[in-house]
ZADRENMI-878815 format. One record per residue (C-alpha): x, y, z. Coordinates in steps of 0.1 Angstrom, whole numbers, plus 5000, padded with zeros to 4 digits. Example, Ala and Ser with C-alpha at 12.3 -4.5 7.8 and 13.67 -1.06 7.14 Angstrom:
BEGIN
512349555078513749895071
This chain:
BEGIN
500150004999501650334990501650645014499150844993496350564999496950505035494050635058494850785090493850475108496350265086498950515097498050505133497850115132501350155116502350385143503450655115501050895136500850895175497850765193497150615229496350255222493950145247493749795233495449605207495749255195496749105161493149195148492149535159493249835180491050065203492050435207489950735218488150965194489851295189486351465186484451285213480451295210480151145248482251135278483350805267484050775228486350525214487250385181487650035175489549965143490349655126493849615114492649495079491949795060487949735051486650075035483050005048481149745063479349655031482849605016483249295041482748955028482048575041485948585048485748865073483148695094485548595122487048915122483849095126482548885155485948935171485349315168481949265186483649085214486249335216483849595220481849475248484949385268486449745262483049875273483249695306486949775311485650155308483150095334480250165311479549775303475849815311474950115288476750195256476450255218478050075193477850285159479150215125478850485098478850325065479650565036479850945036475750975034475850805068478551035083481850815078484751045074487550785071487450515047488250245069485950025085485650145123483250095152482150405177481750315211479950555229478950615267478250855291479550815329476951055341473350955352472151285341473451245303471650905291471150825255467550765245466050605211464750965201468151105198469950855175
């Protein structure tokens, strides 16, 4: 992959750009979102550069399952396992700004700031 085609997430994964890795394994990393939309806003990013969820295929089912398990474990570690959102923006029209699949883990620590179905 040439430097011109690397996404910001690939550069972070390859440690070409700095980031605090909250978790990493052979399949993914977890970092804090630089523009948080909640008191807990993490990004779960697969090392495999899949542009969008719809670009994954049957060969990615184990990776996608692994990402779901990591999301739950990280939420528990952050103390928000009982109430968090897991969001995937698929494509620019859905708000995806980096063409590299990633999950947003969002939660609030405060009882006064809760998510509701009406403010999706």
